[in-house]
DSSP file (Angstrom, degrees, kcal/mol; ACC not computed):
  #  RESIDUE AA STRUCTURE BP1 BP2  ACC     N-H-->O    O-->H-N    N-H-->O    O-->H-N    TCO  KAPPA ALPHA  PHI   PSI    X-CA   Y-CA   Z-CA
    1    1 A M              0   0    0      0, 0.0     2,-0.1     0, 0.0     0, 0.0   0.000 360.0 360.0 360.0 132.1   -1.1  -22.3   -9.8
    2    2 A N     >  -     0   0    0      1,-0.1     4,-2.3     4,-0.0     5,-0.2  -0.360 360.0 -98.7 -83.8 168.2   -4.6  -22.4  -11.3
    3    3 A G  H  > S+     0   0    0      1,-0.2     4,-2.5     2,-0.2     5,-0.2   0.844 121.7  52.9 -53.5 -42.4   -5.6  -20.5  -14.5
    4    4 A L  H  > S+     0   0    0      2,-0.2     4,-2.5     1,-0.2    -1,-0.2   0.934 110.4  46.0 -61.4 -48.1   -7.1  -17.5  -12.5
    5    5 A Q  H  > S+     0   0    0      2,-0.2     4,-2.3     1,-0.2    -2,-0.2   0.924 112.1  52.3 -66.2 -41.3   -3.9  -17.0  -10.4
    6    6 A A  H  X S+     0   0    0     -4,-2.3     4,-2.2     1,-0.2    -1,-0.2   0.927 111.1  47.2 -53.4 -49.4   -1.8  -17.2  -13.6
    7    7 A Y  H  X S+     0   0    0     -4,-2.5     4,-2.6     1,-0.2    -2,-0.2   0.888 111.9  49.4 -60.5 -42.1   -4.0  -14.6  -15.2
    8    8 A Q  H  X S+     0   0    0     -4,-2.5     4,-2.5     2,-0.2    -1,-0.2   0.867 109.2  53.0 -70.3 -32.2   -3.9  -12.3  -12.2
    9    9 A R  H  X S+     0   0    0     -4,-2.3     4,-2.3     2,-0.2    -2,-0.2   0.923 113.1  42.1 -64.6 -47.7   -0.1  -12.6  -12.0
   10   10 A V  H  X S+     0   0    0     -4,-2.2     4,-2.5     2,-0.2    -2,-0.2   0.901 114.2  52.8 -73.0 -37.5    0.3  -11.6  -15.7
   11   11 A N  H  X S+     0   0    0     -4,-2.6     4,-2.4    -5,-0.2    -2,-0.2   0.920 111.3  46.1 -62.8 -43.0   -2.3   -8.8  -15.4
   12   12 A T  H  X S+     0   0    0     -4,-2.5     4,-1.9     2,-0.2    -2,-0.2   0.898 112.0  50.4 -65.9 -39.9   -0.5   -7.4  -12.4
   13   13 A Q  H  X S+     0   0    0     -4,-2.3     4,-2.8     2,-0.2    -2,-0.2   0.913 111.7  49.3 -61.5 -46.5    2.9   -7.6  -14.1
   14   14 A T  H  X S+     0   0    0     -4,-2.5     4,-2.6     1,-0.2    -2,-0.2   0.945 109.7  51.4 -58.8 -48.7    1.4   -5.8  -17.2
   15   15 A S  H  < S+     0   0    0     -4,-2.4     4,-0.4     1,-0.2    -1,-0.2   0.852 112.8  44.7 -61.7 -33.8    0.0   -3.1  -15.0
   16   16 A I  H >< S+     0   0    0     -4,-1.9     3,-0.9     2,-0.2    -1,-0.2   0.928 112.1  51.4 -71.1 -45.1    3.2   -2.5  -13.3
   17   17 A T  H 3< S+     0   0    0     -4,-2.8    -2,-0.2     1,-0.2    -1,-0.2   0.875 116.1  41.5 -60.7 -38.2    5.2   -2.5  -16.5
   18   18 A D  T 3< S+     0   0    0     -4,-2.6    -1,-0.2    -5,-0.2     2,-0.2   0.471  92.4 114.8 -90.1   1.2    2.9    0.0  -18.1
   19   19 A A    <   -     0   0    0     -3,-0.9    -3,-0.0    -4,-0.4    -4,-0.0  -0.458  56.3-142.6 -78.3 136.0    2.5    2.2  -15.1
   20   20 A D     >  -     0   0    0     -2,-0.2     4,-2.6     1,-0.1     5,-0.2  -0.437  44.1 -90.5 -80.5 172.1    3.6    5.8  -14.8
   21   21 A P  H  > S+     0   0    0      0, 0.0     4,-1.8     0, 0.0     5,-0.2   0.859 128.5  47.7 -55.5 -41.6    5.0    6.9  -11.4
   22   22 A H  H  > S+     0   0    0      1,-0.2     4,-2.2     2,-0.2     5,-0.1   0.948 112.2  48.9 -68.0 -45.1    1.6    8.1  -10.2
   23   23 A K  H  > S+     0   0    0      1,-0.2     4,-2.4     2,-0.2    -1,-0.2   0.895 108.6  55.5 -59.7 -39.7   -0.1    4.8  -11.3
   24   24 A L  H  X S+     0   0    0     -4,-2.6     4,-1.9     1,-0.2    -1,-0.2   0.903 107.8  47.1 -56.1 -46.1    2.7    2.8   -9.6
   25   25 A I  H  X S+     0   0    0     -4,-1.8     4,-2.3     1,-0.2    -1,-0.2   0.896 111.0  53.0 -71.8 -37.0    2.1    4.5   -6.2
   26   26 A H  H  X S+     0   0    0     -4,-2.2     4,-2.3     1,-0.2    -2,-0.2   0.909 107.8  51.3 -59.2 -39.8   -1.8    3.9   -6.7
   27   27 A L  H  X S+     0   0    0     -4,-2.4     4,-2.5     1,-0.2    -1,-0.2   0.866 109.0  51.5 -66.5 -35.4   -1.1    0.2   -7.3
   28   28 A L  H  X S+     0   0    0     -4,-1.9     4,-2.4     2,-0.2    -2,-0.2   0.924 108.6  49.4 -66.1 -41.4    1.0    0.1   -4.1
   29   29 A Y  H  X S+     0   0    0     -4,-2.3     4,-2.4     1,-0.2     5,-0.2   0.947 113.1  48.0 -57.7 -48.7   -1.8    1.7   -2.0
   30   30 A N  H  X S+     0   0    0     -4,-2.3     4,-2.5     1,-0.2    -1,-0.2   0.878 111.8  50.4 -63.8 -37.2   -4.2   -0.9   -3.5
   31   31 A G  H  X S+     0   0    0     -4,-2.5     4,-2.1     2,-0.2    -1,-0.2   0.896 110.3  48.3 -65.3 -39.8   -1.8   -3.8   -2.7
   32   32 A A  H  X S+     0   0    0     -4,-2.4     4,-2.1     2,-0.2    -2,-0.2   0.900 113.8  46.2 -69.7 -36.9   -1.3   -2.7    0.8
   33   33 A L  H  X S+     0   0    0     -4,-2.4     4,-2.6     1,-0.2     5,-0.2   0.939 111.7  52.4 -66.4 -43.9   -5.1   -2.4    1.4
   34   34 A E  H  X S+     0   0    0     -4,-2.5     4,-2.1    -5,-0.2    -1,-0.2   0.903 110.4  48.0 -56.1 -43.5   -5.7   -5.7   -0.3
   35   35 A R  H  X S+     0   0    0     -4,-2.1     4,-2.4     2,-0.2    -1,-0.2   0.875 111.3  49.8 -66.1 -39.0   -3.1   -7.4    2.0
   36   36 A I  H  X S+     0   0    0     -4,-2.1     4,-2.1     2,-0.2    -2,-0.2   0.907 110.8  49.8 -68.0 -40.3   -4.5   -5.9    5.1
   37   37 A N  H  X S+     0   0    0     -4,-2.6     4,-1.6     1,-0.2    -2,-0.2   0.869 112.3  47.3 -63.2 -37.7   -8.0   -7.0    4.2
   38   38 A M  H  X S+     0   0    0     -4,-2.1     4,-2.0    -5,-0.2    -1,-0.2   0.864 110.2  52.3 -74.7 -34.0   -6.9  -10.4    3.5
   39   39 A A  H  X S+     0   0    0     -4,-2.4     4,-2.6     2,-0.2    -2,-0.2   0.879 106.4  54.9 -65.6 -33.9   -4.9  -10.6    6.8
   40   40 A K  H  X S+     0   0    0     -4,-2.1     4,-2.3     1,-0.2    -1,-0.2   0.905 109.5  46.3 -59.3 -44.8   -8.0   -9.5    8.6
   41   41 A A  H  X S+     0   0    0     -4,-1.6     4,-1.2     2,-0.2    -1,-0.2   0.843 113.0  49.2 -67.3 -37.1   -9.9  -12.4    7.1
   42   42 A R  H  <>S+     0   0    0     -4,-2.0     5,-2.7     2,-0.2    -2,-0.2   0.889 110.4  52.0 -66.9 -38.6   -7.0  -14.8    7.9
   43   43 A M  H ><5S+     0   0    0     -4,-2.6     3,-1.8     1,-0.2    -2,-0.2   0.941 109.6  48.2 -68.0 -45.6   -7.0  -13.5   11.5
   44   44 A Q  H 3<5S+     0   0    0     -4,-2.3    -1,-0.2     1,-0.3    -2,-0.2   0.790 110.2  52.0 -64.7 -26.5  -10.7  -14.1   11.9
   45   45 A A  T 3<5S-     0   0    0     -4,-1.2    -1,-0.3    -5,-0.2    -2,-0.2   0.330 115.3-117.8 -91.7   8.3  -10.4  -17.6   10.5
   46   46 A K  T < 5 +     0   0    0     -3,-1.8     2,-1.3     1,-0.2    -3,-0.2   0.748  69.2 141.6  62.5  22.8   -7.5  -18.3   13.0
   47   47 A D     >< +     0   0    0     -5,-2.7     4,-2.6    -6,-0.2    -1,-0.2  -0.688  19.6 169.1 -88.6  80.2   -5.0  -18.8   10.2
   48   48 A Y  H  > S+     0   0    0     -2,-1.3     4,-2.6     2,-0.2    -1,-0.2   0.830  72.6  52.7 -70.2 -35.4   -2.2  -17.0   12.2
   49   49 A E  H  > S+     0   0    0     -3,-0.2     4,-2.2     2,-0.2    -1,-0.2   0.966 112.7  44.5 -65.1 -49.3    0.6  -18.2    9.6
   50   50 A G  H  > S+     0   0    0      1,-0.2     4,-2.4     2,-0.2    -2,-0.2   0.939 114.0  51.7 -57.9 -49.0   -1.4  -16.8    6.7
   51   51 A K  H  X S+     0   0    0     -4,-2.6     4,-2.9     1,-0.2     5,-0.3   0.937 108.3  50.6 -52.0 -50.9   -2.1  -13.6    8.7
   52   52 A G  H  X S+     0   0    0     -4,-2.6     4,-2.5     1,-0.2    -1,-0.2   0.912 110.6  48.3 -56.5 -47.4    1.5  -13.1    9.5
   53   53 A K  H  X S+     0   0    0     -4,-2.2     4,-2.6     1,-0.2    -1,-0.2   0.916 112.1  48.7 -60.5 -44.0    2.6  -13.4    5.9
   54   54 A L  H  X S+     0   0    0     -4,-2.4     4,-2.2     2,-0.2    -2,-0.2   0.895 112.1  47.4 -65.1 -41.5    0.0  -11.0    4.7
   55   55 A I  H  X S+     0   0    0     -4,-2.9     4,-2.3    -5,-0.2    -1,-0.2   0.924 110.7  53.5 -69.6 -38.0    0.8   -8.3    7.3
   56   56 A S  H  X S+     0   0    0     -4,-2.5     4,-2.1    -5,-0.3    -2,-0.2   0.934 109.4  49.1 -59.2 -45.7    4.5   -8.7    6.5
   57   57 A K  H  X S+     0   0    0     -4,-2.6     4,-2.4     2,-0.2    -1,-0.2   0.938 109.9  50.7 -57.0 -47.4    3.7   -8.1    2.8
   58   58 A A  H  X S+     0   0    0     -4,-2.2     4,-2.2     1,-0.2    -1,-0.2   0.856 109.7  50.6 -59.0 -39.4    1.7   -5.1    3.7
   59   59 A I  H  X S+     0   0    0     -4,-2.3     4,-1.8     2,-0.2    -1,-0.2   0.834 108.6  52.6 -67.6 -36.0    4.6   -3.7    5.8
   60   60 A E  H  X S+     0   0    0     -4,-2.1     4,-1.9     2,-0.2    -2,-0.2   0.894 108.7  49.2 -64.0 -43.8    6.9   -4.3    2.9
   61   61 A I  H  X S+     0   0    0     -4,-2.4     4,-2.1     2,-0.2    -2,-0.2   0.921 109.2  51.1 -66.0 -43.1    4.6   -2.3    0.6
   62   62 A I  H  X S+     0   0    0     -4,-2.2     4,-2.1     1,-0.2    -1,-0.2   0.907 109.0  53.7 -54.9 -42.7    4.4    0.6    3.1
   63   63 A G  H  X S+     0   0    0     -4,-1.8     4,-1.8     1,-0.2    -1,-0.2   0.869 107.2  51.0 -60.7 -36.1    8.2    0.4    3.2
   64   64 A G  H  X S+     0   0    0     -4,-1.9     4,-0.8     2,-0.2    -1,-0.2   0.877 108.7  50.7 -71.5 -33.7    8.2    0.7   -0.6
   65   65 A L  H >< S+     0   0    0     -4,-2.1     3,-0.8     1,-0.2    -2,-0.2   0.887 107.7  53.3 -65.7 -37.3    5.9    3.7   -0.4
   66   66 A R  H >< S+     0   0    0     -4,-2.1     3,-1.5     1,-0.3    -1,-0.2   0.885 104.6  57.7 -65.3 -39.5    8.3    5.3    2.1
   67   67 A G  H 3< S+     0   0    0     -4,-1.8    -1,-0.3     1,-0.3    -2,-0.2   0.674  98.7  58.5 -65.9 -18.6   11.1    4.7   -0.4
   68   68 A F  T << S+     0   0    0     -4,-0.8    -1,-0.3    -3,-0.8    -2,-0.2   0.474  78.4 117.3 -89.3  -0.8    9.4    6.7   -3.0
   69   69 A L    <   -     0   0    0     -3,-1.5     2,-0.6    -4,-0.2    -3,-0.0  -0.456  52.8-154.2 -66.6 139.7    9.3    9.9   -0.8
   70   70 A D     >  -     0   0    0      1,-0.1     4,-3.5    -2,-0.1     5,-0.4  -0.920  10.1-173.9-117.6 100.8   11.3   12.7   -2.3
   71   71 A F  H  > S+     0   0    0     -2,-0.6     4,-1.2     3,-0.2     8,-0.1   0.790  80.2  56.0 -68.5 -29.0   12.4   14.9    0.5
   72   72 A E  H  4 S+     0   0    0      2,-0.2    -1,-0.2     1,-0.1    -2,-0.0   0.980 121.9  26.7 -64.6 -57.6   13.9   17.6   -1.6
   73   73 A K  H  4 S+     0   0    0      1,-0.2    -2,-0.2     2,-0.1    -1,-0.1   0.837 125.2  48.2 -75.5 -31.9   10.7   18.2   -3.6
   74   74 A G  H >X S+     0   0    0     -4,-3.5     3,-1.2     1,-0.2     4,-0.8   0.706  77.6 170.7 -84.5 -23.7    8.2   17.1   -1.0
   75   75 A G  H 3X  -     0   0    0     -4,-1.2     4,-1.8    -5,-0.4     3,-0.2  -0.156  68.7  -0.8  51.0-132.8    9.5   19.0    2.0
   76   76 A D  H 3> S+     0   0    0      1,-0.2     4,-2.7     2,-0.2    -1,-0.3   0.860 132.8  58.0 -61.5 -34.0    7.3   18.9    5.0
   77   77 A L  H <> S+     0   0    0     -3,-1.2     4,-3.0     1,-0.2    -1,-0.2   0.935 106.6  49.3 -59.3 -47.7    4.7   16.8    3.3
   78   78 A A  H  X S+     0   0    0     -4,-0.8     4,-2.5     1,-0.2    -1,-0.2   0.882 110.5  50.2 -59.8 -40.8    7.3   14.1    2.7
   79   79 A L  H  X S+     0   0    0     -4,-1.8     4,-2.4     2,-0.2    -2,-0.2   0.901 111.8  48.7 -69.6 -37.4    8.5   14.2    6.4
   80   80 A R  H  X S+     0   0    0     -4,-2.7     4,-2.4     2,-0.2    -2,-0.2   0.934 111.5  48.2 -64.4 -44.7    4.8   13.9    7.5
   81   81 A L  H  X S+     0   0    0     -4,-3.0     4,-3.2    -5,-0.2     5,-0.3   0.912 109.4  53.7 -60.7 -39.4    4.2   11.0    5.2
   82   82 A E  H  X S+     0   0    0     -4,-2.5     4,-2.8    -5,-0.2     5,-0.2   0.966 110.4  46.8 -60.2 -47.8    7.4    9.3    6.4
   83   83 A S  H  X S+     0   0    0     -4,-2.4     4,-2.0     2,-0.2    -2,-0.2   0.904 114.1  48.0 -55.0 -42.1    6.2    9.6   10.0
   84   84 A L  H  X S+     0   0    0     -4,-2.4     4,-2.8     2,-0.2    -2,-0.2   0.900 111.2  50.2 -65.0 -46.2    2.7    8.3    9.1
   85   85 A Y  H  X S+     0   0    0     -4,-3.2     4,-2.2     1,-0.2    -1,-0.2   0.909 111.1  49.3 -59.5 -41.6    4.3    5.4    7.2
   86   86 A D  H  X S+     0   0    0     -4,-2.8     4,-2.1    -5,-0.3    -2,-0.2   0.898 110.4  50.2 -65.2 -38.9    6.4    4.6   10.2
   87   87 A Y  H  X S+     0   0    0     -4,-2.0     4,-3.0    -5,-0.2    -2,-0.2   0.953 110.4  50.4 -65.9 -43.6    3.4    4.7   12.5
   88   88 A M  H  X S+     0   0    0     -4,-2.8     4,-2.4     1,-0.2    -2,-0.2   0.864 109.9  50.1 -59.7 -38.1    1.5    2.3   10.1
   89   89 A E  H  X S+     0   0    0     -4,-2.2     4,-2.6     2,-0.2    -1,-0.2   0.956 112.4  45.8 -64.7 -48.4    4.4   -0.2   10.0
   90   90 A R  H  X S+     0   0    0     -4,-2.1     4,-1.9     1,-0.2    -2,-0.2   0.917 112.2  53.2 -70.3 -39.5    4.7   -0.2   13.8
   91   91 A T  H  X S+     0   0    0     -4,-3.0     4,-2.4     1,-0.2    -1,-0.2   0.906 108.0  50.9 -55.5 -44.2    0.7   -0.6   14.1
   92   92 A L  H  X S+     0   0    0     -4,-2.4     4,-2.7     1,-0.2     5,-0.2   0.921 107.4  51.4 -62.2 -41.9    0.8   -3.5   11.8
   93   93 A F  H  X S+     0   0    0     -4,-2.6     4,-2.4     1,-0.2    -1,-0.2   0.904 112.3  46.9 -62.8 -34.9    3.5   -5.2   13.9
   94   94 A Q  H  X S+     0   0    0     -4,-1.9     4,-2.3     2,-0.2     6,-0.2   0.897 111.4  52.0 -70.3 -39.9    1.3   -4.7   17.0
   95   95 A A  H  X>S+     0   0    0     -4,-2.4     5,-1.5     1,-0.2     4,-0.9   0.912 112.9  46.0 -60.7 -43.2   -1.8   -6.0   15.0
   96   96 A N  H  <5S+     0   0    0     -4,-2.7     3,-0.3     1,-0.2    -2,-0.2   0.924 114.5  45.6 -70.7 -43.2    0.1   -9.1   14.1
   97   97 A A  H  <5S+     0   0    0     -4,-2.4    -1,-0.2    -5,-0.2    -2,-0.2   0.816 125.7  31.0 -68.8 -28.7    1.5   -9.7   17.6
   98   98 A K  H  <5S-     0   0    0     -4,-2.3    -1,-0.2    -5,-0.1    -2,-0.2   0.329 101.1-122.9-110.0   8.5   -1.7   -9.2   19.3
   99   99 A N  T  <5 +     0   0    0     -4,-0.9     2,-0.9    -3,-0.3    -3,-0.2   0.934  49.9 169.5  46.7  50.6   -4.2  -10.4   16.7
  100  100 A D    >>< -     0   0    0     -5,-1.5     4,-1.4    -6,-0.2     3,-0.6  -0.791  24.6-175.4-100.1  99.7   -5.9   -7.0   16.8
  101  101 A V  H 3> S+     0   0    0     -2,-0.9     4,-2.4     1,-0.2     5,-0.2   0.876  84.4  61.0 -61.2 -36.1   -8.4   -6.4   14.1
  102  102 A A  H 3> S+     0   0    0      1,-0.2     4,-2.2     2,-0.2    -1,-0.2   0.872 100.7  54.3 -60.6 -33.7   -9.0   -2.8   15.1
  103  103 A K  H <> S+     0   0    0     -3,-0.6     4,-2.2     2,-0.2    -1,-0.2   0.897 109.0  48.9 -63.4 -39.4   -5.3   -2.0   14.5
  104  104 A L  H  X S+     0   0    0     -4,-1.4     4,-2.3     1,-0.2    -2,-0.2   0.877 110.4  50.2 -66.6 -36.5   -5.7   -3.4   11.0
  105  105 A D  H  X S+     0   0    0     -4,-2.4     4,-2.7     2,-0.2    -1,-0.2   0.899 108.7  53.4 -61.9 -42.3   -8.8   -1.3   10.5
  106  106 A E  H  X S+     0   0    0     -4,-2.2     4,-2.2    -5,-0.2    -2,-0.2   0.932 111.3  44.5 -62.5 -44.5   -6.9    1.8   11.7
  107  107 A V  H  X S+     0   0    0     -4,-2.2     4,-3.0     1,-0.2     5,-0.3   0.936 112.5  51.8 -68.1 -42.2   -4.1    1.3    9.2
  108  108 A A  H  X S+     0   0    0     -4,-2.3     4,-2.5     1,-0.2    -1,-0.2   0.938 110.1  49.7 -58.4 -42.1   -6.5    0.6    6.3
  109  109 A D  H  X S+     0   0    0     -4,-2.7     4,-1.8     1,-0.2    -1,-0.2   0.924 111.1  49.4 -64.2 -42.3   -8.5    3.8    7.1
  110  110 A L  H  X S+     0   0    0     -4,-2.2     4,-2.1     2,-0.2    -1,-0.2   0.907 113.2  45.8 -58.8 -45.2   -5.3    5.8    7.2
  111  111 A L  H  X S+     0   0    0     -4,-3.0     4,-2.8     1,-0.2    -2,-0.2   0.861 110.1  54.7 -65.2 -35.8   -4.1    4.3    3.7
  112  112 A R  H  X S+     0   0    0     -4,-2.5     4,-2.3    -5,-0.3    -1,-0.2   0.904 108.1  48.9 -68.6 -39.6   -7.5    4.8    2.3
  113  113 A S  H  X S+     0   0    0     -4,-1.8     4,-1.7     2,-0.2    -2,-0.2   0.939 114.0  45.6 -62.9 -46.4   -7.4    8.6    3.3
  114  114 A I  H  X S+     0   0    0     -4,-2.1     4,-2.9     1,-0.2    -2,-0.2   0.932 111.6  52.8 -62.1 -44.0   -3.9    9.0    1.8
  115  115 A K  H  X S+     0   0    0     -4,-2.8     4,-3.2     1,-0.2     5,-0.2   0.878 104.6  55.6 -62.9 -38.6   -5.0    7.1   -1.4
  116  116 A E  H  X S+     0   0    0     -4,-2.3     4,-1.4     2,-0.2    -1,-0.2   0.902 109.6  46.0 -57.9 -44.6   -8.0    9.3   -1.9
  117  117 A G  H  X S+     0   0    0     -4,-1.7     4,-0.8     2,-0.2    -2,-0.2   0.911 113.0  49.4 -63.4 -43.9   -5.8   12.3   -1.9
  118  118 A W  H >< S+     0   0    0     -4,-2.9     3,-1.2     1,-0.2    -2,-0.2   0.930 111.5  48.7 -60.4 -46.0   -3.3   10.7   -4.2
  119  119 A D  H >< S+     0   0    0     -4,-3.2     3,-1.3     1,-0.3     4,-0.2   0.797 103.8  63.4 -62.4 -28.8   -6.1    9.6   -6.7
  120  120 A G  H 3< S+     0   0    0     -4,-1.4     3,-0.3     1,-0.3    -1,-0.3   0.736 100.5  50.0 -73.4 -20.2   -7.4   13.1   -6.5
  121  121 A I  T <X S+     0   0    0     -3,-1.2     4,-2.7    -4,-0.8    -1,-0.3   0.302  76.8 110.8 -99.4  16.1   -4.3   14.6   -8.1
  122  122 A R  H <> S+     0   0    0     -3,-1.3     4,-2.1     1,-0.2    -1,-0.2   0.853  76.7  48.0 -51.3 -43.4   -4.2   12.1  -11.0
  123  123 A E  H  > S+     0   0    0     -3,-0.3     4,-2.2    -4,-0.2    -1,-0.2   0.898 113.2  48.2 -69.5 -39.0   -5.0   14.6  -13.7
  124  124 A E  H  > S+     0   0    0      2,-0.2     4,-2.0     1,-0.2    -2,-0.2   0.938 112.2  49.4 -69.3 -45.4   -2.4   17.1  -12.4
  125  125 A A  H  X S+     0   0    0     -4,-2.7     4,-2.2     1,-0.2    -1,-0.2   0.885 111.8  49.7 -60.5 -40.3    0.2   14.3  -12.2
  126  126 A A  H  X S+     0   0    0     -4,-2.1     4,-1.6    -5,-0.2    -1,-0.2   0.879 109.5  49.2 -68.1 -40.1   -0.6   13.3  -15.7
  127  127 A S  H  X S+     0   0    0     -4,-2.2     4,-1.5     2,-0.2    -2,-0.2   0.849 110.6  51.7 -66.3 -38.5   -0.4   16.8  -17.2
  128  128 A L  H  X S+     0   0    0     -4,-2.0     4,-1.7     1,-0.2    -2,-0.2   0.910 109.0  50.3 -67.3 -43.9    3.0   17.4  -15.5
  129  129 A Q  H  X S+     0   0    0     -4,-2.2     4,-1.1     1,-0.2    -2,-0.2   0.881 109.3  51.8 -63.3 -34.7    4.3   14.1  -17.0
  130  130 A Q  H  < S+     0   0    0     -4,-1.6    -1,-0.2     1,-0.2    -2,-0.2   0.804 107.3  52.3 -67.2 -32.2    3.1   15.2  -20.4
  131  131 A Q  H  < S+     0   0    0     -4,-1.5    -1,-0.2     1,-0.2    -2,-0.2   0.844 107.0  53.7 -71.0 -34.5    5.0   18.5  -20.0
  132  132 A A  H  <        0   0    0     -4,-1.7    -2,-0.2     1,-0.2    -1,-0.2   0.835 360.0 360.0 -72.7 -30.6    8.2   16.6  -19.2
  133  133 A V     <        0   0    0     -4,-1.1    -1,-0.2    -5,-0.1    -2,-0.2   0.415 360.0 360.0 -73.0 360.0    8.0   14.5  -22.4
């Protein structure tokens, strides 16, 4: 592992350790988007093994996002997000099997839309966490 990779790993671990729940979800969205973009580059370079690993990692991250859903508090929104996450995972499987860049782009667009909404509630989430402390 070179120096830059070591720094990035420590920086990522520190970000996760210091993250509040809202920030952790933000990091997961960023991680999934990053893996999809990297998979797209690997697909275009015909590095199918690398592409497969990156898509698998993106699917794992989306599964992690699904695991954070709170169906009691989230109600209908949580159910809709679960369906959307399921759709994204299936679409990524298809993208991997068919080397379909358009399907990668579709999932990335969906993730970006959800992430924008999530990032938009940052202040509200921070104030709720302050009240809980």
